[in-house]
N, C-alpha and C positions, 0 to 999 in steps of 0.2 A: 431920531431914524426908527422904523419900525424893521421887527425881525423877518430877516428872511424865509422862514418857514414856522409850523409851532413847535418846534422841537430846536430850541435856541440854545436848550443846557444839555444837549449833547450833543450839538455842533462845535468842533473845536475849533473850526475858521469863526464863526462869529465869537468864540468866546476869546480867543486872538484880537480880533477887531476890535472888542470894548476895552480889552487891558490894554491895546495900545491906543487908546481915544484916552485912557487914565494917565497913563504915561505920559503924551501932548498934553498935558492939562487941563482934559475936560473930565469933569465930576458929573456922576450920573444923580438927577433929581427925582426923574418920578419914574413908575412905568404903567401905563395903560392897559388894558387890556381889549379888544374888539371882539365883541359876542355878534356871531351867527346863529338861528336854532337854536340857543342854549348853549354853545360849543365855544370858545376862545377861538376866534379865527386866526390872528395876529396881535402882539403886542408892539406895543407904540413905546419906546424908551426916548426919555426926555434927556438931553444933558446940558450945562451950562460951563462955560470957560470958568477956570477959575484964576481969582484975581490977583 
């Protein structure tokens, strides 16, 4: 899922959602940055279900 803004590290709600996904059995496997004009415009988080 994409981050809601470019400040997810300071966004407590976003951090809580990521932590809840981990508790629900999801594992973060990758983070990709989307660039526009040389600046990160958003990050896309890739998760998979733990077996």
